[in-house]
C-alpha positions as CSV (number, residue, x, y, z in Angstrom):
1,M,4.7,11.5,27.3
2,K,2.7,8.2,26.2
3,N,1.4,5.8,29.0
4,P,2.9,2.3,28.8
5,A,0.8,-0.6,27.6
6,P,-1.3,-1.9,30.3
7,K,-0.3,-5.3,31.8
8,G,-1.2,-8.4,29.7
9,N,-1.1,-6.8,26.1
10,A,-4.3,-5.0,26.5
11,G,-3.4,-2.3,23.9
12,T,-2.1,1.2,24.3
13,D,-3.5,4.7,24.7
14,T,-4.0,4.6,20.8
15,G,-6.6,1.8,20.9
16,P,-7.2,-1.9,21.7
17,A,-4.7,-4.6,20.6
18,H,-6.0,-6.8,17.8
19,I,-4.9,-10.5,18.1
20,P,-5.8,-13.1,15.5
21,L,-8.3,-15.4,17.1
22,L,-9.2,-17.7,14.1
23,P,-6.7,-16.2,11.6
24,R,-7.8,-18.6,8.8
25,H,-11.3,-17.0,9.0
26,G,-10.1,-13.4,9.5
27,I,-11.6,-13.4,13.1
28,R,-9.6,-11.3,15.6
29,L,-10.0,-10.5,19.2
30,F,-10.0,-6.9,20.3
31,V,-8.3,-6.6,23.6
32,V,-9.3,-3.7,25.6
33,D,-8.2,-5.1,28.9
34,G,-6.5,-8.2,30.2
35,D,-4.1,-10.8,28.9
36,G,-5.2,-11.2,25.3
37,P,-2.6,-13.9,24.2
38,R,-3.6,-16.1,27.0
39,F,-7.4,-15.7,26.3
40,A,-6.8,-16.0,22.7
41,N,-5.0,-19.4,23.2
42,L,-7.7,-20.6,25.6
43,F,-10.4,-19.5,23.0
44,R,-8.7,-21.6,20.2
45,E,-8.2,-24.5,22.4
46,T,-12.1,-24.6,23.2
47,W,-12.7,-23.9,19.5
48,Q,-10.8,-26.9,18.4
49,R,-12.8,-29.0,20.9
50,L,-16.1,-28.3,19.2
51,P,-17.4,-30.8,16.7
52,L,-16.5,-30.0,13.1
53,W,-20.1,-29.6,12.2
54,A,-20.8,-27.0,14.9
55,R,-17.6,-25.0,13.9
56,C,-18.8,-24.9,10.3
57,R,-22.3,-23.9,11.3
58,L,-21.0,-21.0,13.3
59,L,-18.6,-19.9,10.6
60,R,-21.5,-20.0,8.0
61,Y,-23.6,-18.0,10.3
62,W,-21.0,-15.3,10.9
63,R,-20.4,-14.9,7.1
64,T,-24.2,-14.1,6.8
65,P,-24.7,-10.3,7.5
66,F,-27.0,-9.7,10.3
67,C,-28.3,-6.5,8.8
68,K,-28.7,-5.0,5.4
69,G,-25.6,-2.9,4.5
70,Q,-23.4,-4.4,7.1
71,P,-19.7,-3.9,6.2
72,R,-17.7,-7.0,5.2
73,G,-15.2,-8.1,8.0
74,M,-16.9,-6.1,10.7
75,Y,-18.3,-9.0,12.5
76,P,-18.3,-11.3,14.4
77,A,-16.7,-9.0,17.0
78,F,-14.8,-10.7,19.8
79,E,-13.9,-8.4,22.8
80,L,-11.7,-8.9,26.1
81,I,-12.8,-6.1,28.2
82,S,-13.3,-5.0,31.8
83,G,-16.2,-6.9,33.7
84,K,-17.1,-3.4,35.0
85,S,-17.9,-2.3,31.5
86,D,-21.5,-1.1,30.8
87,F,-21.6,-3.6,28.0
88,F,-22.4,-6.5,30.5
89,W,-25.9,-7.3,31.6
90,R,-25.2,-8.6,35.1
91,G,-28.3,-10.6,35.9
92,D,-29.1,-11.7,39.5
93,S,-25.4,-12.3,40.4
94,G,-24.1,-8.9,39.7
95,N,-21.3,-10.4,37.5
96,A,-21.0,-11.6,33.9
97,W,-18.0,-13.5,32.6
98,G,-19.1,-13.5,29.0
99,Q,-21.9,-12.2,26.9
100,C,-23.3,-12.8,23.6
101,G,-24.9,-9.9,21.9
102,M,-26.3,-8.8,18.5
103,R,-27.8,-12.4,17.9
104,G,-24.3,-13.8,18.2
105,Y,-22.2,-11.4,16.2
106,S,-20.8,-9.7,19.2
107,L,-19.2,-11.6,22.0
108,A,-17.5,-9.9,25.0
109,F,-15.6,-11.6,27.8
110,A,-14.8,-10.0,31.2
111,A,-10.9,-10.0,31.3
112,D,-10.9,-9.4,35.2
113,H,-13.4,-12.0,36.1
114,L,-11.7,-14.7,33.8
115,A,-8.1,-14.0,35.0
116,E,-9.3,-14.8,38.6
117,A,-11.5,-17.8,37.5
118,G,-8.6,-19.8,35.8
119,E,-8.4,-21.8,32.7
120,T,-11.1,-24.3,33.2
121,E,-13.8,-21.6,33.8
122,T,-12.4,-19.5,31.0
123,R,-12.9,-22.4,28.5
124,Y,-16.4,-23.1,29.9
125,T,-17.4,-19.5,29.4
126,V,-16.1,-19.6,25.9
127,A,-18.0,-22.8,25.1
128,H,-21.0,-21.3,26.8
129,E,-21.0,-18.2,24.7
130,L,-20.3,-20.1,21.5
131,A,-23.3,-22.4,22.2
132,H,-25.4,-19.2,22.4
133,V,-24.2,-18.3,19.0
134,Y,-25.0,-21.8,17.8
135,M,-28.5,-21.4,19.2
136,F,-29.0,-18.2,17.2
137,A,-27.5,-19.9,14.0
138,I,-29.9,-22.8,14.0
139,K,-32.9,-20.3,14.9
140,D,-33.6,-22.1,18.1
141,P,-37.0,-20.6,19.5
142,S,-35.1,-20.0,22.8
143,H,-33.1,-17.5,21.0
144,A,-35.6,-16.1,18.8
145,G,-35.6,-12.6,20.2
146,D,-32.5,-10.3,20.9
147,D,-32.5,-11.3,24.5
148,A,-31.5,-14.9,25.4
149,T,-30.8,-14.4,29.1
150,A,-33.8,-16.3,30.5
151,E,-32.9,-19.3,32.7
152,W,-34.5,-21.8,30.3
153,A,-32.4,-20.4,27.4
154,H,-29.4,-21.1,29.5
155,D,-30.6,-24.6,30.2
156,L,-30.8,-25.3,26.5
157,V,-27.4,-23.9,26.0
158,D,-26.0,-26.3,28.7
159,E,-27.8,-29.2,26.8
160,Q,-26.1,-28.0,23.7
161,L,-22.7,-28.2,25.4
162,T,-23.4,-31.7,26.5
163,E,-24.3,-32.8,23.0
164,W,-20.9,-31.2,22.0
165,G,-19.2,-33.5,24.5
166,Y,-18.7,-31.0,27.3
167,D,-19.0,-32.5,30.8
168,L,-20.8,-29.6,32.9
169,D,-20.0,-31.4,36.2
170,T,-16.2,-31.4,35.6
171,R,-16.2,-28.5,33.3
172,S,-14.1,-30.2,30.9
173,W,-14.5,-32.0,27.5
174,T,-15.1,-35.9,27.6
175,P,-12.5,-37.8,25.8
């Protein structure tokens, strides 16, 4: 007998659910854990708040293969997974809500942490990880290596969010 699908449309025992994230661009969310439809809606809301020039730069970056022989359509990869996954670098806090890997071609979000955090923090986490991708896309020196976890790199990401119109104090977009 097959196991029922986990709560929140996280997929089944045959594999993760695939939810269109940015359907016009063929970008999907792989849902291994958590409420995929909720996260996808919050992601799209956040994406629409980015300036058009920033969205265009991110899409152009993702269309460029990050390595020779990369299969078309394989990246970028967006995943909603357990925060207990070995994927996450946990830093000093012991927790990670989101992580940008493979120089911005792989983004993972911790379903359990974001479910507890609520919509405001989820939107902030999405914006923060997209800002990391943007820093890779523009070849910012803070993101020149594979590891952009240094505190100063995060300070620059926060500066980028502010430039995009995100208020870090209220964790919301300015009108």
